[in-house]
C-alpha positions in Angstrom: 52.5 19.5 -44.5 52.7 15.8 -43.6 50.8 14.8 -40.6 51.3 11.2 -39.3 48.3 11.6 -37.2 46.1 12.3 -40.2 44.4 9.1 -41.6 45.0 10.2 -45.1 48.8 10.4 -44.5 48.8 7.3 -42.4 47.3 5.3 -45.2 49.8 6.5 -47.7 52.6 5.7 -45.2 51.2 2.3 -44.5 51.0 1.5 -48.2 54.7 2.4 -48.7 55.8 0.6 -45.6 54.0 -2.6 -46.4 55.4 -2.6 -49.9 58.9 -2.0 -48.6 58.6 -4.8 -46.0 57.6 -7.4 -48.3 53.8 -7.4 -48.1 51.7 -8.2 -51.1 50.0 -4.9 -51.7 49.8 -5.3 -55.6 46.2 -6.1 -55.7 45.1 -3.0 -53.8 47.9 -0.4 -54.2 46.4 1.1 -57.4 43.0 1.5 -55.8 44.6 2.9 -52.6 46.6 5.4 -54.6 43.6 6.4 -56.7 41.5 7.0 -53.5 44.3 9.1 -51.9 44.8 11.2 -55.1 41.2 12.3 -55.6 40.4 16.0 -55.3 37.8 15.1 -52.7 39.3 13.6 -49.5 37.9 10.3 -48.6 36.1 10.3 -45.2 37.7 8.6 -42.1 35.6 5.4 -42.5 36.9 4.8 -46.0 40.4 5.5 -45.0 40.1 3.2 -41.9 38.8 0.5 -44.1 41.9 0.9 -46.5 44.1 0.8 -43.5 42.6 -2.4 -42.2 43.0 -3.9 -45.8 46.6 -2.9 -45.9 47.3 -4.2 -42.4 45.8 -7.6 -43.5 48.1 -7.9 -46.6 50.2 -11.1 -46.3 54.0 -11.3 -46.6 55.1 -12.5 -50.0 56.3 -16.1 -49.9 59.6 -15.1 -51.7 60.4 -12.4 -49.1 64.2 -13.2 -48.5 64.3 -11.8 -44.9 63.6 -13.7 -41.6 61.6 -11.4 -39.3 60.9 -13.4 -36.1 58.7 -11.7 -33.6 59.3 -13.5 -30.2 62.5 -13.4 -28.2 62.9 -17.3 -28.6 62.4 -17.0 -32.4 65.0 -14.1 -32.6 67.6 -16.1 -30.7 66.9 -19.2 -32.8 67.5 -17.2 -36.0 70.8 -15.8 -34.8 73.7 -16.9 -37.1 75.9 -18.1 -34.3 75.0 -19.9 -31.1 75.0 -18.0 -27.9 78.6 -17.4 -26.7 79.5 -18.2 -23.2 78.7 -15.2 -20.9 76.6 -13.5 -23.7 73.5 -12.0 -22.2 70.4 -13.7 -23.4 67.7 -11.7 -25.0 64.9 -10.6 -22.7 61.9 -12.8 -22.5 58.8 -11.8 -24.5 57.3 -9.7 -21.7 60.6 -7.9 -21.0 61.2 -7.4 -24.7 57.8 -6.0 -25.2 58.3 -3.6 -22.3 61.7 -2.5 -23.6 60.2 -2.0 -27.1 57.4 0.0 -25.6 59.9 2.2 -23.6 61.9 2.8 -26.8 58.8 4.0 -28.7 57.8 6.2 -25.8 61.4 7.7 -25.8 61.3 8.2 -29.6 57.8 9.8 -29.4 58.9 12.2 -26.6 62.1 13.1 -28.5 60.1 13.8 -31.7 57.6 15.9 -29.9 60.1 18.0 -28.0 62.2 18.4 -31.1 59.4 19.1 -33.5 59.3 22.8 -33.1 62.9 23.3 -34.2 63.2 20.5 -36.7 65.9 21.6 -39.3 67.4 24.2 -36.9 71.2 23.8 -36.2 72.3 23.2 -32.6 73.6 26.7 -32.7 70.3 28.2 -33.7 68.6 26.2 -30.9 71.0 27.3 -28.3 70.8 31.0 -29.5 67.0 30.8 -29.2 66.8 29.2 -25.8 69.6 30.7 -23.8 68.0 34.2 -23.5 65.0 32.6 -21.8 67.2 30.4 -19.5 65.9 27.3 -21.2 69.2 25.9 -22.4 69.8 23.0 -22.3 66.3 22.0 -23.0 64.7 19.6 -20.4 61.0 20.1 -21.2 58.9 21.3 -24.1 60.3 24.4 -25.8 59.0 27.7 -24.6 57.6 30.3 -27.1 59.6 33.5 -27.1 57.5 36.7 -26.7 58.3 38.7 -28.7 59.8 36.4 -31.2 63.4 37.2 -31.8 64.5 38.5 -35.3 67.4 36.1 -35.3 65.3 33.0 -34.9 64.0 30.9 -37.7 60.3 30.2 -37.7 59.2 27.2 -35.7 57.0 24.5 -37.5 53.4 25.7 -37.7 52.2 22.6 -35.9 54.6 22.8 -32.9 52.0 24.0 -30.3 50.1 20.8 -30.8 
């Protein structure tokens, strides 16, 4: 099973992400793939070194997309000037706080939804209602005994 907290999986994900976002991974991609495909798992120090090398890869000069980082750069890159009455983007500190909040929300949603990933909303409701836990407002409880009508939860859900 894929585990985004596992360095092996993280290095594989980062290689793919860097390549898809225009970074020049060509000089190390083959070595990274070879290291990841060996039957003996590289230790965490080796994987961390590969991750550092991937994160240091430069963006290719012919990358056709502008990806500004700061609020002022983002506003300057907009295709039209600010319209009267249009709310300006947050300053860099506010923008960082909003992005942090968005990532916290996404992480919480992923963790709360992890046990029932792939279940339909009807399956989730049928599982939670007998325990008085529908609609969900916290981590999902484990039914004891497990209902025959419920699909299995992901094996990693307790963590």
